[in-house]
ROROGU-438073 format. One line per field, with one value per residue (C-alpha): x, z, y. Coordinates in steps of 0.25 Angstrom, whole numbers, plus 5000, padded with zeros to 4 digits. Each point is the difference from the previous one (the first is absolute). Example, Ala and Ser with C-alpha at 12.3 -4.5 7.8 and 13.67 -1.06 7.14 Angstrom:
2
xx	c(5049|5006)
zz	c(5031|4998)
yy	c(4982|5014)
This chain:
827
xx	c(4379|5003|5015|5001|5011|5005|4991|4988|5002|5000|4986|4994|5003|4987|4998|5000|4986|4993|4995|5010|5009|5013|5013|5006|5012|5014|5007|5014|4996|4988|5006|5011|4990|4995|5014|5008|4992|4987|4996|5005|4993|4989|5003|4987|4989|4991|5009|5002|4985|5000|5010|4995|4987|5006|4999|5009|5013|5004|5014|5010|4993|4997|4986|4995|4998|4985|4991|4987|4988|5001|5013|4996|4994|4988|5000|5012|5011|5014|5008|5014|5007|5013|5009|5006|5014|4995|5007|4994|5006|5014|5000|4996|5011|5010|4997|5001|5014|5011|5016|5002|4990|5002|4997|5010|5006|5013|5000|5001|5010|5009|4999|5004|5011|5006|4999|5007|5012|5001|4999|5008|5013|5014|4997|4987|4990|4990|5001|4989|4998|4999|4988|4990|5005|5002|4986|4994|4997|5009|4990|4999|5013|4997|4989|5009|5010|4990|4994|5015|5002|4986|5004|5014|4996|4993|5014|5010|4998|5011|4997|5005|5007|5001|4994|5003|4992|4994|4995|4994|4993|4994|4996|4993|4993|4995|4995|4994|4993|4985|4996|4993|5008|5014|4996|4994|5013|5009|4992|5000|5015|5000|4993|5008|5013|5005|4996|4993|4987|4992|4997|5001|4993|5014|5003|4986|5003|5014|4993|4990|5011|5007|4988|4997|5014|4999|4987|5005|4989|5002|4997|5006|5007|4987|4990|5007|4999|4986|4997|5009|4991|4988|5004|5005|4986|4993|5009|5005|4987|5006|5010|5012|5008|5003|4993|5004|4999|4985|4995|5008|4994|4986|5001|5003|4990|4989|5000|5011|4995|5003|4989|4991|4990|5000|5002|4985|4996|5012|4998|4987|5008|4995|4990|5006|5006|4989|5007|4996|4991|4992|5013|5005|4987|5000|5014|4995|4988|5010|5009|4988|4994|5013|5006|4987|5002|5015|4997|4989|5008|5013|4992|4993|5013|5007|4989|5000|5015|4999|4988|5008|5012|4993|4991|5014|5006|4990|4998|5015|5000|4991|5009|5011|5010|4999|5006|5013|5000|4991|4994|5011|4992|4987|5006|5007|4987|4992|5009|4999|4986|5000|5011|4990|4990|5010|5006|4986|4995|5013|4996|4986|5005|5008|4989|4999|4989|4990|5004|4997|4987|4996|5004|4987|4991|4992|5011|5009|4992|5004|5014|5011|5005|5009|5009|5002|5015|5001|4992|5009|5012|4993|4998|5015|5003|4991|5007|5013|4995|4994|5014|5007|4990|4999|5015|5006|4991|5004|5015|5003|4990|4993|5012|5009|4989|4998|5015|5001|4986|4999|5001|4988|4991|5005|4997|4987|4995|5006|5011|4991|5000|5016|5001|5000|5013|5005|5007|5012|4998|5008|4991|4988|5006|5002|4986|4992|4990|5011|5007|4988|4997|5014|5000|4986|5006|5012|4992|4990|5011|5006|4987|4997|5013|5000|4986|5003|5001|5015|5002|4990|5007|5011|5011|5010|5007|5005|5007|4994|4992|4998|4994|4987|4998|4999|4989|4986|5006|5005|4986|4993|5009|5001|4985|4998|5009|4987|4996|5010|4996|4986|5005|5009|4989|4991|5010|5004|4986|4998|5012|4997|5006|4988|4988|4996|4985|4998|4990|5011|5008|4992|5009|4993|4987|5005|5008|4990|4991|5010|5010|4989|4996|5014|5004|4988|5003|5014|4994|4990|5011|5008|4989|4996|5013|5002|4987|5003|5012|4999|5003|5008|4993|5010|5012|5006|5013|4999|5011|5002|5001|4985|4995|4985|4994|4986|4995|4988|4990|4996|4987|4992|5009|4992|5005|4998|5008|5010|5003|5014|5005|5013|5009|5009|5011|5005|5013|5003|4995|4989|4998|5000|4986|5000|4988|4997|4988|4991|5000|4989|4986|4990|4993|5013|5002|5014|5008|5011|5010|5013|5012|5012|5014|5002|5006|5005|4988|4994|5014|5001|4986|5002|5014|4993|4989|5010|5009|4988|4995|5010|4995|5008|4998|4993|4987|4999|4989|4996|4989|5007|4996|5008|5014|4996|5003|4989|4992|4989|4991|4992|4989|4993|5002|4993|5006|4997|4998|4988|4991|5001|4986|4994|5004|4993|5014|5014|5013|5011|5014|5011|5016|5008|4996|4990|4990|4997|4988|4993|5002|4990|4990|5001|4998|4987|4994|5002|4995|4988|4996|5000|4991|4988|4994|5012|5002|4995|4988|5006|5014|4993|4992|5013|5007|4989|4998|5015|5006|5012|5000|5014|5013|5013|5013|5013|5013|5013|5015|5003|4994|5001|4990|4989|5003|4994|4986|5000|4990|4991|4999|4997|4989|4994|5001|4992|4990|4997|4994|4991|5013|4996|5014|5010|5015|5012|5015|5011|5015|5009|5013|4996|5001|4987|4992|5004|5015|5008|5007|4985|4994|5002|4996|4987|4997|5003|4991|4988|5000|5002|4989|4991|5002|5002|4992|5013|5010|5014|5005|4990|4995|4986|4989|5003|5008|5013|5004|5013|5006|4992|4985|4995|4992|4994|4994|4996|4991|4996|4995|4992|4994|4994|4996|4993|4994|4993|5005|5008|5013|5008|5015|5008|5015|5011|5014|5011|4995|5005|4990|4990|5001|4998|4988|4994|5002|4994|4987|4998|5003|4990|4990|5000|5000|4991|4987|5006|5005|5013|5003|5014|5004|5014|5003|5007|5005)
zz	c(6096|4990|4996|4985|4992|4986|4994|5007|4996|4985|5002|5005|4988|4992|4988|5001|4998|5009|5014|5009|5011|4997|5007|5005|5006|4995|5006|4994|4998|4993|4991|4996|4997|4989|4996|5001|4993|5008|5009|5000|4990|5005|5003|4998|4990|5010|5001|4985|4999|5010|4992|4987|5004|5008|4988|4991|5007|4994|4994|5000|5011|5015|5002|5015|5008|5002|5008|4995|5010|5000|5008|5010|5013|5006|4989|5007|4991|5006|5003|4996|4995|5005|4992|5009|4996|4996|4995|4987|4998|5005|4990|4989|5004|5000|4985|4998|5004|4993|4998|4991|4989|4996|5009|5010|5004|4999|4985|5000|5012|4992|4988|5010|5005|4987|4997|5013|4996|4987|5007|5013|5001|5004|5015|4996|5004|4992|4997|5004|4986|4995|5009|4990|4989|5009|5005|4986|5003|4989|4994|5013|5005|5009|5006|5003|5006|5010|5002|5004|5009|5008|5002|5004|5010|5008|5001|5002|5003|4989|4986|4994|4987|4998|5004|5001|4994|5014|5003|4985|5003|5013|4991|4990|5011|5005|4988|4995|5013|4998|5014|5001|5012|4993|4987|5007|5009|4987|4993|5014|5001|4985|5003|5014|4995|5014|5007|5011|4999|4994|4986|4998|4989|4993|5000|4994|4989|4997|4998|4991|4992|5000|4996|4989|4994|5002|4992|4989|5005|4999|5013|5003|5014|5003|4997|5009|5011|4998|4999|5013|5008|4995|5006|5013|5001|4999|5009|5010|5006|5013|4992|5006|4988|4998|4998|5006|4996|5004|4992|4988|5002|5000|4987|4994|5009|4996|4986|4990|4987|4985|4990|5008|4989|4997|5013|5004|4988|4995|5012|4994|4990|4986|4999|5000|4987|4994|4995|4991|4987|5005|5001|4987|4993|5008|4994|4986|5003|5005|4988|4990|5007|5000|4986|4991|4992|4997|4998|4989|4994|4999|4996|4989|4995|5000|4993|4989|4998|4999|4990|4991|5001|4996|4989|4994|5002|4993|4989|4996|5002|4987|4992|4990|5009|5010|4990|5001|5015|5006|5014|5002|4992|5007|5014|4995|4993|5012|5009|4990|5002|5015|4999|4991|5012|5011|4993|4999|5014|5008|4995|5008|5015|4998|4994|5013|4997|4996|5011|5009|4994|5000|5014|5004|4990|5003|4992|5012|5007|4990|4996|5010|4994|5013|4994|4987|5002|5003|4988|4991|5006|4998|4985|4999|5005|4989|4990|5004|4998|4987|4995|5005|4993|4988|4998|5005|4990|4988|5004|5004|4992|4988|4994|5000|4994|4989|4997|5000|4994|4988|4987|4994|5012|5002|4986|5001|5012|5006|4989|4995|5015|4998|4987|4992|5006|5012|5010|5008|5016|4999|4989|5009|5012|4991|4996|5005|5007|5008|5003|5006|5008|5006|5002|5007|5009|5004|5003|5008|5008|5004|5005|5006|5008|5005|5005|5010|5015|5001|4989|5006|5013|4994|5005|4990|5003|4986|4998|4995|4991|4999|5013|4994|4992|5013|5010|4996|4989|4993|5001|4995|4988|4996|5000|4990|4990|4998|4990|4991|5004|4994|4988|4997|5004|4989|4990|5004|4998|4986|4995|5003|4993|4998|5001|4988|5002|5009|5008|5004|5005|5011|5010|4997|5004|5014|5002|4994|5012|5011|4993|4998|5014|5005|4991|5003|5015|4998|4992|5010|5011|4993|4998|5014|5005|4994|5005|5014|5003|5015|5009|5013|5013|5010|5000|5012|5002|5011|5005|4994|4985|4999|4993|5002|4989|5001|4987|4995|4995|4985|4996|4996|5007|5007|5008|5011|5012|4996|4987|4994|4990|4991|5002|4989|5004|4986|5007|5003|4988|4990|4997|5014|5008|5014|5008|5014|5009|5003|5015|5000|5002|4987|5009|5001|4992|4996|4996|5008|4998|5009|4991|5007|4994|4996|4986|4989|4997|5014|5006|4989|5002|5015|4997|4991|5010|5011|4991|4995|5013|5010|5006|5011|5007|5011|4992|4994|4992|4989|4992|4990|4988|4989|5006|5000|4989|4990|5001|4991|5005|4993|5006|5009|4998|5008|5009|5010|5012|4993|5003|5015|5001|4994|5014|5013|5007|4995|5004|4994|5001|4995|5002|5000|4989|4996|5010|4989|4993|5013|5005|4991|5004|5014|4998|4991|5011|5011|4991|4995|5013|5006|4988|4999|4988|4991|5007|4995|5009|5000|5005|5011|5004|4999|5009|5011|4999|5002|5007|4992|4985|4996|5006|4996|5003|4996|5002|4999|5003|5004|5010|4991|4990|5009|4995|4987|5003|5014|4996|4993|5011|5010|4990|4999|5015|5002|4990|5005|5014|4999|4997|4987|4996|5009|4997|5004|4998|5001|5002|4997|5004|5014|5009|5002|5012|5012|4996|5012|4989|4996|5014|5005|4986|5001|5013|4996|4987|5009|5011|4989|4991|5012|5006|4987|4989|4991|4996|5003|4987|4990|5006|4997|5008|4993|5010|4995|5002|5000|4990|4989|5001|5003|4988|5004|5012|4993|4991|5012|5006|4988|4997|5014|5000|4987|4999|4987|4993|4987|5004|4989|5002|4993|4999|4994|5003|4997|4993|5012|5010|4990|4998|5015|5001|4988|5007|5013|4992|4995|5013|5008|4989|5001|5015|5004|4995|4996|4986|4997|4986|4997|4990|4997|4993|4986|4992)
yy	c(5282|4989|5001|4998|4992|5003|4990|5004|5014|4995|4993|5013|5009|5004|5008|5014|5007|4990|5004|4997|5005|5007|4996|5013|4994|5004|4989|4997|4985|5002|5011|4991|4989|5009|5006|4988|4989|4997|4990|4986|4991|4992|4985|4993|4999|5008|5011|5000|5002|5011|5008|4998|5005|5012|5009|5008|5003|5013|4999|5011|5009|4998|4995|5001|4987|4999|4991|4994|4999|4985|5001|5011|4994|5006|5012|5006|5004|4998|5012|4995|4989|4994|4990|4989|4995|4987|4988|5001|5014|4996|4988|5010|5010|4988|4998|5015|5002|4992|5003|4988|4999|4985|4988|4997|4986|4992|5002|5015|5000|4991|5011|5011|4991|4998|5015|5002|4991|5008|5014|4997|5007|4994|5000|4991|5012|5007|5015|5009|5005|4986|4996|5004|4992|4988|4999|5002|5015|5006|5009|5007|5002|5012|4993|4988|5008|5006|4986|4996|5011|4998|4985|5004|5010|4988|4993|5012|5015|5004|4999|4986|5000|4985|4987|4985|4989|4997|5014|5000|4988|5006|5012|4992|4991|5015|5005|4988|4998|4998|5005|5014|5004|4997|5007|5012|5002|5000|5011|5008|4999|5004|5013|5002|5005|5004|4988|5007|4992|5011|5005|5015|5008|5002|4985|4997|5010|4993|4987|5005|5006|4987|4992|5010|4998|4985|5000|5011|5010|5015|5006|5013|5004|5009|4989|4990|5011|5000|4985|4999|5010|4992|4987|5007|5007|4987|4992|5010|5004|5005|5009|4993|5004|4985|4986|4987|4986|4998|5012|4994|4986|5007|5005|4986|4992|5010|4994|4999|4994|4998|5005|5009|5001|4986|4992|4999|4993|4993|4991|4994|4994|4994|4989|4987|4993|4991|4987|4990|4999|5013|5008|4996|5004|5013|5003|4997|5009|5012|4998|5000|5013|5008|4995|4997|5014|4997|4985|5003|5011|4992|4987|5007|5006|4987|4993|5011|4998|4985|5001|5010|4991|4988|5007|5004|4987|4993|5009|4999|4984|5001|5009|4997|5006|4988|4991|5007|5006|4990|5003|5011|5010|4996|5003|5013|5005|4995|5008|5012|5001|5000|5012|5008|4999|5003|5011|5006|4997|5005|5014|5000|4998|5013|5008|5007|5010|4988|4991|5012|5001|4985|4999|5008|4992|4988|4992|5002|4988|4991|5005|5001|5014|5003|4988|5007|5001|4986|4995|5010|4991|4987|5004|5004|4986|4994|5008|4995|4985|5005|5005|4988|4990|5009|5004|4988|4991|5009|5001|4986|4992|5007|5007|4988|4992|5010|5000|4984|4996|4992|5009|4993|5002|5014|5004|4993|5008|5013|5004|5012|5006|5001|5005|4987|4995|4992|5010|4997|5003|5013|5005|4997|5007|5013|5000|5013|4990|4994|5012|5007|4988|5001|5014|4999|4989|5008|5012|4992|4993|5014|5005|4987|4999|5015|4998|4989|5004|4997|5011|5010|5000|5008|4991|5005|5013|5007|5012|5013|5001|4984|5001|5005|4987|4991|4996|5005|5009|4988|4993|5012|5004|4985|4998|5010|4991|4993|5011|4995|4986|5002|5007|4988|4990|5006|5000|4985|4997|5006|4993|4985|4989|4990|5010|5010|5003|5012|4992|4991|5010|5002|5008|5013|4994|4997|5013|5011|5002|4999|5009|5010|5000|5001|5011|5007|4999|5006|5012|5002|5000|5009|5011|4998|5001|5014|5004|4996|5009|5001|5012|4996|5006|4994|4991|4993|4992|4990|4991|4987|5006|5003|5011|5004|5009|5007|5004|5008|4991|5002|5003|4988|4991|4989|4988|4990|4996|4990|5005|5004|5010|5002|5011|5007|5009|5007|5005|4985|4993|5004|4985|4993|4999|4994|4995|5005|4998|5011|5003|5011|4996|5003|5010|5009|5012|4996|4987|4995|4989|4995|4996|4993|5000|4985|5003|5009|5008|5001|5005|5011|5005|5001|5008|5009|5004|5002|5009|5007|5005|4997|4988|4992|4987|5008|5001|5014|5004|5010|5006|5007|4992|5008|4995|4985|4991|4997|4988|4993|4989|4989|4993|4996|4985|4989|4990|4989|5009|5008|4988|5001|5005|4987|4993|5000|5002|5004|4995|5010|4997|5008|4998|5013|5010|4988|5007|5011|4993|4999|5014|5005|4989|5003|5015|4997|4991|5010|5011|4993|4994|5015|5004|4990|5006|4997|4987|4986|4994|4987|5005|5008|4988|4991|5010|5000|4985|4996|5012|5000|4997|5004|4994|5008|4994|5007|4994|5008|4998|5015|5009|5011|4994|5004|5014|4996|4999|5007|5011|4991|4990|5011|5005|4986|4998|5013|4997|4986|5002|4988|4991|4995|4998|4993|5004|4992|5005|4990|5004|4988|5008|4999|4987|4993|5003|4993|5001|5007|5009|5006|4998|5015|5006|4991|5006|5014|4998|4995|5010|5012|4994|4998|5014|5009|4991|5000|4989|5004|4993|5004|5013|4996|4993|4988|4990|4994|4986|4993|4990|4993|4998|4985|4999|4987|5006|5012|4992|4991|5012|5005|4987|4999|5015|5000|4986|4997|5012|5003|5007|5007|4998|5011|4999|5009|4996|4989|4987|4991|5006|4999|4985|4998|5010|4992|4987|5005|5005|4986|4993|5009|5000|4985|4998|5011|5007|5012|5001|5008|5004|5005|5011|5005|5013|4999|5011)
């Protein structure tokens, strides 16, 4: 029988459903190949082709290893498969067990030596408690102490309390030694507390708890016992009650990988970068394809502003006022005309009902309605420029020229506009026209400054009751000052100095339609909000300050996955409405949202529900709607995520609570795939063609965050037997896979997932990865797997990562045949 190495096994994987021979062996090595990261990546182009044709390697669950007829000699299926401890597996294991994350060398030792000199006592020795800080492991003090003891047990039977620089250097050389035997021996000594050359179950349990503490994981005593028993069950096959170095070695040599669901395809790498004129043209083509909607809208807006400015500029150049004020009045009036347009346009992007309706219309193919908030901000900047030109020209140029104008020229041109007398500067400033303008500028300045990201972060900590006027509240209330601004604008336009004909006072013409539309929307929202008083069916408090609300769906309430609603709680404020993504699917008989306490309003609503139904942090629920706070909802409103169905493949990326827009999408895809009559034909065909048409990446810092959507992810996994959805959880508080501090935790995770089908961190079938995703490899994988398709990349989270993802979309669209289209959620 042929002995198969790790790479050969990878080449023998084929798709489920084909006629093949199942591999029935339960050998530990093969089990860990699937559980701990898959086989070694192929090293030649031939191997790459074999793996890429190996079929759909199912994510988040164990798929039996199978053999195709091409690999079976004489038509006889092999009875068993044995893994040899090959050099490639050992090399892979070496990369998967590190005690120091950074690259090591003389420079790193010099840094350690410098820290030793600072931390050493009068006797020139480093205390045991300072070992972690000295070697750069200050964030894992307890683990560093155990590592110190493990290294010390090799030197002396008794526990050392301090070491010299010479001994420290010896320890440093050992923990940075690249050989597998050296790293393996240190890890074994770390587990073998009594130095008897054996690791008992109790010692395994201690190391599991130590690793959990170092990685800020919540593992109970009972769970640690269960996981220790699981490892002993696999490694202590003869029931000796202990395991030796050779058994632990086999665990690592069996395969210790980094990103199990990505390793096979990431190795293929992206196509090589094209250079020269062809690459420049392709870059231009990518930019044109991704930005053409924004470009033509912004260009049209700029040209319209320029045309209005020029028209008014030329018009006033031919008037009598030009003889007194010159080009200053032309500039002021030209800027005023652009202000009229922009004060009208700025209302349109915030007409939510209209925008939601237009998203589903044919006009969406020409206009980027997903950028409505961005366009709102761009127009605001246009207003700032217009105010500076208009107000600056008047205050610094026009008014002084009027005051200092030649009397004959003044009385022969514009004297009638000022009551037949030449005014002083103070008299001009005290006119209604100027005062209304100044008040508008002041109010707009307040609203503009309080809408900036710096202000909305709620940095200021003011005492009660002033704290209600910081952060989002400041933005919310200050924006309503524009009601006064528009009243002043109308008065300002009526009382103009140099215009007397009502046709020349054209501000009302610009504002009429947008103000009627916006006013109608606000009236509709007010009426609909009173109609949509919702009944609370269930409320759940999760760790991390998250409140989940399940509400009865109002009659006639229809929405699409990816949409959001506004919620008002009269007990907190009858004026405040806050947006939250719907986490329920359109086919559900209820509405659900997840609210995280990130500000004043969200914190208060969580406290109200806790007080009303006796909630605590351990997730308590209630169906007694009569005792819960009253809630009104308004919506639904469209967002970028609702366009997911327009793409062949979807990449959904959520950071923390930013996963909420995509939970509804995942549920809807799973529901529809299991209900063919209600499912779009194109989507069904796409799911069959690609195997997977939705990739979900959820990145979070805290293990407790997995509780937020645990039930939903279990439901999606249950409804998705054909793996239409591929889900990935990333826990950034845990050291990356391969770090010695997370090594045993990773083993436990793999074994538990392989045997029970449940991840020990998330409590779902979705496998949890450690540290942050390598987004470049993620995009590379998708580009190779879905060549020639359009992939919609939907993201909800901080702006910093949005920029990186947007750049990757452009890059891989340029260098591959796959087109990536980026969308970010905006509220």
